[in-house]
N, C-alpha and C positions, 0 to 999 in steps of 0.2 A: 827704667834704664837711667844711669847716672851720666854726668857730664864726661867723665873719663872714658866711659865706654863709647859715647858718641864720637869723641875725638879720635879714638882708635879706629873707628869705622871709616874715617875720611879718605884714606888711601884707596879704599874699595869703591867709594862713591864717585870720586872725582877722576876724570880722564887722566889728567896730569895734575899733581898736587897744586902747583902754582906756576903761572906763566908771567914773565916780567917784560916790561918795556925797556927802553934804553936807560931810563932813570928808575932806580929801584926804591929810593926813599925820597920823600918831599922834604921841604925845609924844616918841618917839625918832626922829622924822623919817623913819619908814618910809612908803612910798607905799601907800595903801589904795585898791585898785581891784578891779573885776570884769572877768574875761576870758571871752569867748564865742567859740567857733569859728563859722565861717560856717554850719555845720549846727546851730547853737544849743546845742552842748554847752557846759555851764558848767564851765570849766577849774578855777576855784577849788574847786568841789565835788570834783573828782577829786584835786586836791592834798591836800585835807583827808582824804578817805577813804584815801589812800595814806600818810598820816602824814608828808608832805613839808613841811607847814606847820603852824603852831599858830594857833588861833583866838583873837584878842584880844577878851575879853569885858569889858575894863575900862571901855569906853564904852557898854556895852549899856544901853538904856533899857527898863525894864520898866513896862508900863502896867497 
């Protein structure tokens, strides 16, 4: 299977394609979003645990 076919399957795999917080882009214009599978698996969490992404804490609000 090629990359284009995999991308075309995404709407059927994800519950909602993308969920956004109040800020949609960071200062470097990176898209900030949350991804969930239809079975409610939080994809972002798996990416973080697998060290495939870094967590940006520059905009973190501490109450």
